[in-house]
N, C-alpha and C positions, 0 to 999 in steps of 0.2 A: 267145623269142616275144615280139614287141613288142605291147604292151596297145593295143587299139583306142581311139582318141580319137573321142569322141562329141561332135558339136556342137549338140545338141537336148536340152533338159529340159523334161519334162512336170512341172507341178506340179499339185495339187489340194488344196483346203483344205476343211474341215469346221467350219463355224462357229456361232454362237449370235446370229445376226443377219444381216441382208441389206445393210446400210449399213456404209460404211468406217467405222472406229472399233468395230465389233462384235468381240466375243471371237472369236479364232481358236482352235478347240479342238485342231485336229490338222491337220498337212500332211505330204504325201508329195512327193518329188521323186524322178524317176527319168530317168537319161541313156537317149537311144535315137537309132536311125538310122531316119528317116522311109521310107527307101527299102526297108530290108530287115525292118523291125520289131523288129529286135534291140535289146535292152536291156543296160545297163550297170550302173553303182552305182545304188541305190537306197537311201532313207532315209525313215523315218517319224518324226515329232516329235508328241509329246502335249503342248500347251502347257499350263504350271501355270495352272489356272483361277484360283485365288486370285491369283497375280501379275497376271494380266490384268485383272482387275477392281480390285485394289488400284492399278493404274497408270491407271486411268480407261477402259478398254475396256468397253463396254456388252453387256449381254444383252437381247435383245427377247423379250418375252414370247410373241409370235407363233411366233417360230422354236423356242423352247425346247417349246412345245406340239406343234409339228411333230414335233421330235425323240422326243417321247413316243409318237408314233404310227407310228415307223419299226419295221423287223423287230428281233426280239430280238438277233439278231447286231449290227446295226448300233449299238442303244442300248448293248450290253455294250461294244462297241469304243469307243463315245464315252466310257464312263465308267471302265473298267478300264485298268490298265496304267500303268507309271511315267511321271509327268510330267516335263517338263524346264523350269527356271526360264526366264522370258521372255528375259531377256537371253543367256542361254545359247543358247536357240533361235536368236535372230536372229545370234548369233556363228557358230553351227555351220551355219546354212543358208548365211551368207555365205562360210564355208570350203568348204561342199559346192560352192558354185557357182563359187568361185575355182578349185577342182581341175578344172573343166571348161576354163575359160580365165581367166588372169588379166586379160586385156585386155577381158573380157565380150564375146568375139567368139564368142557361141553364141546359139542362138535359144530363147528361152522360150516353153513352150506352156501353155495352160489352156483349160479349157471354155468359158467365158464372159469376154470381156476387161472387161466391166463388173463382175466379181465378185472373182475370185481376186486380180488383180493390184492393184485398189484397196484391198483388205483388207491386203495385205502392205505396200502403199505407206503405209498409215496406221500400221501397226507400226513401219516403218522411220523415218518422221518423229517418231515418238515417241523411238525409239532414238538417232536422229542428235542430237536436242535434249537428251535427258535423260542419255544416257551420253557422248556427245562434244561436247555444248556447241555443236553447230552446226545453224543452222536452214536450211541448204542442203538439197536433195533429193540424198541419195547412196543409190545403190540398187546391190546386187550384180548388176545385168543392165543391158543396154543397152535403153532404152526404146523405140528405133526396132526392136528384133528381138524383139518380142512378137507371137504368133500365136494365133489363136482355133481351136479344134477344130469348133466348131458348124458352119461352112461345109461341112468335111469330112464331118460326119454328115447334113447336108441333101443333099449330092450322093449319098451312099450311099443315103439314103432315097428320092431321085428315080429311082436305078437300081434300087431294089427288092433291094438287098443290105446294108441296114443290120442287124448282128447284133442279136439280142435283148439287153436290158440284162443286166448281170452280176447274179448272184443276190446277191453280198454289196455292192451298192452302197451308198454313203454311208460306206463306209471309204475313206480317201484312196488307199491303195495299190491296191486293186481298180480304183477309178475312173481313176487314173492309167494302169493297164495298159490298161483298156478304151479310154481315150482314145488312146493311143499305137496301138491296133489299127485305130481307125477312120482315122487319119491314114495308116497304112501300106496299109489296104485301098483307100482313095480312091486314093493313088498308084499302087499295083499294078494297078488297073483303068483308070488314065489318065482319071478322071473330071475333068470341069470343075468347078473351085472358083470360086463367085461370092461 
């Protein structure tokens, strides 16, 4: 049986800051089909906090305080578990996305275009310069094929069918799966996306 090829990847980051250059604490990536809601490979990374700080990524006090006010499960997920060294995380994410399609012919999705992608771009800028000695922007996705889930959520909300927020929100895998569901439901109901 031939393995299904997915042309879409949802990502979600959990960070300790809102500006690019802030620490990415964890990231999930999930392959999916927006027309069926079916998912493929998924991976979650918890980035080594010490590495991120050592290499100049910042912690914002206000975001740290915000994390302390989240659910016990979200805080535990934020702290516990094996960490991946920063360079290994970026290499591994690059490999994960290359397996989708070596020519970057896939669509990368996230909840807000001004959050997840700029965070990752700042990490790849550091990586390209410090690991590869390259000051060009080299990314493992096509910047022209990045999509935002927010308009799909807005369409669902306007139609009165936006599902309730997931109980284990602020864990990157749960957030990815919820975001995939929003895109699928909007397409299933043929909603107008603005």
